[in-house]
ZAGUMI-585664 format. One line per 8 residues: number of its first residue (from 1); for each residue x, y, z of N, C-alpha, C. Coordinates in steps of 0.2 Angstrom, whole numbers, always signed. Each point is the difference from the previous one (the first is absolute). Example, Ala and Ser with C-alpha at 12.3 -4.5 7.8 and 13.67 -1.06 7.14 Angstrom:
<recs>
1> +66/-28/+39/-4/+6/+0/+4/+6/+0 | -2/+5/-4/+4/+6/+1/-4/+5/+3
</recs>
This chain:
<recs>
1> -216/+384/+67/+4/-3/-5/+7/+3/-1 | +5/-5/+0/+7/+2/-1/+1/+1/-8 | +4/+5/-1/+2/+2/-7/+7/-3/-2 | +1/+0/-6/+7/-2/-2/+5/+4/+3 | -1/+7/+0/+5/+5/+2/+1/-1/+8 | -6/-1/+3/+1/-1/+8/+4/-6/+1 | -1/-5/-3/+3/-6/+1/+8/+1/-1 | +2/+3/-5/+7/+1/-2/+3/+5/+6
9> -4/+5/+1/+3/+5/+5/+0/-4/+7 | -5/-4/+2/+1/-3/+7/+6/-5/+0 | +1/-3/-6/+6/-5/+0/+6/+4/+1 | +0/+6/-3/+6/+4/+0/+2/+2/+8 | -6/+2/+3/+1/+2/+7/+2/-5/+4 | -2/-7/-1/+2/-5/+4/+7/-3/-3 | +2/+2/-5/+6/-3/-3/-1/-7/-3 | -6/-2/-2/-2/-6/-2/+0/-1/-8
17> +2/-6/-2/-1/-1/-8/-7/-3/-1 | -2/+0/-6/-6/-3/-2/+0/-8/+3 | +5/-3/+0/+0/-7/+2/-1/+0/+8 | +2/+5/+3/-1/+0/+8/-7/+1/+1 | -3/+5/-3/-7/+2/+1/-4/-6/-2 | +1/-3/-6/-4/-6/-2/+0/-5/+5 | +6/-2/+3/+1/-5/+5/-4/+2/+6 | +1/+6/+3/-4/+3/+6/-8/-1/-1
25> -2/+2/-6/-7/+0/-2/-3/-7/-2 | +5/-5/-1/-2/-6/-2/-4/-1/-6 | +3/+4/-5/-2/+0/-7/+6/-2/-5 | -2/-1/-6/+5/-2/-5/+4/+6/-2 | +6/+0/-2/+4/+5/-3/-4/+3/-6 | -3/-4/-4/-3/+2/-6/-6/+5/+2 | -4/-2/+5/-5/+4/+3/+2/+7/+2 | +6/+0/+4/+3/+6/+2/+2/+4/-5
33> +3/-2/-6/+2/+4/-5/-6/+2/-4 | -6/-3/+0/-6/+2/-3/-3/+6/+4 | +0/-1/+6/-2/+6/+5/+4/+6/-1 | +6/+0/-1/+4/+6/-1/+1/+2/-7 | -3/-3/-5/+1/+2/-6/-5/+6/-2 | +3/+5/-4/-4/+6/-2/-4/-2/-6 | +0/-6/-2/-3/-1/-7/-8/-2/+1 | -2/+1/+6/-8/-1/+1/-1/-8/+0
41> +4/-4/+2/-1/-7/+0/-5/-2/+6 | -4/-5/-2/-5/-2/+5/+3/-3/+6 | -2/+2/+6/+2/-3/+6/-6/-2/+5 | +0/-6/+3/-5/-2/+4/+0/+5/+6 | -6/+2/+3/-1/+4/+5/+3/-4/+7 | +0/-6/+0/+3/-4/+5/+7/+1/+0 | +3/+0/-5/+8/+1/-1/+1/+7/+3 | -3/+5/-2/+1/+7/+3/-1/+0/+7
49> -5/-4/+3/-1/+0/+7/+6/-3/+4 | +2/-6/-3/+6/-3/+3/+6/+4/+0 | +1/+4/-5/+6/+4/+0/-1/+6/+5 | -6/+3/+0/-1/+5/+5/+1/-2/+7 | -3/-6/+1/+1/-2/+7/+7/-2/+2 | +4/-2/-5/+7/-1/+2/+4/+6/+1 | -2/+5/-4/+3/+7/+1/-2/+3/+7 | -6/+0/+1/-3/+3/+6/+3/-4/+7
57> +1/-6/-1/+3/-4/+6/+7/+2/+1 | +4/+3/-5/+6/+2/+1/+1/+8/+0 | -5/+3/+2/+0/+7/+2/-2/+5/-5 | -2/-2/-6/-2/+4/-6/-8/+2/+1 | -1/+7/-1/-7/+2/+0/-1/+3/-7 | -5/-2/-3/-2/+2/-7/-4/+6/+1 | +1/+5/-4/-3/+6/+0/-4/+1/-7 | -7/+2/+1/-4/+1/-6/-4/+6/+2
65> +1/+6/-4/-4/+6/+2/-2/+3/-7 | -4/+5/+1/-3/+4/-6/+6/+3/-4 | +6/+1/+4/+6/+3/-3/+5/-5/-3 | -1/-6/+1/+4/-5/-3/+1/-6/+5 | +5/-4/-2/+2/-6/+4/+7/+0/+2 | +1/-4/+5/+7/+0/+3/+1/-6/+5 | +6/+0/+3/+1/-5/+5/+4/+3/+6 | +0/-3/+6/+3/+3/+5/+2/-6/+4
73> +6/+0/+3/+3/-5/+4/+0/+3/+8 | -3/-4/+4/+0/+2/+7/+4/-5/+4 | +3/+3/+6/+3/-4/+4/-4/-5/+4 | +1/-6/+1/-4/-4/+4/+3/-1/+7 | -5/+1/+5/+3/-1/+6/+0/-7/+2 | +4/-2/+4/+1/-7/+2/-1/-1/+7
</recs>
């Protein structure tokens, strides 16, 4: 599962706006804003999955360990 903080951090690494990520994930901007909200708003798991897939397709690795969460950007070989 992707968290709000991971989504914001991943966008920062990619230099993307919320609008760009919403477009890449093919979700509404409202859904994107809900996902990144720290207010505990409900978000469909399918929305989280679309965002996760869009980020991973662009070199983002989501990290979740016993010590915390984070993101990593990897260079894609072509």
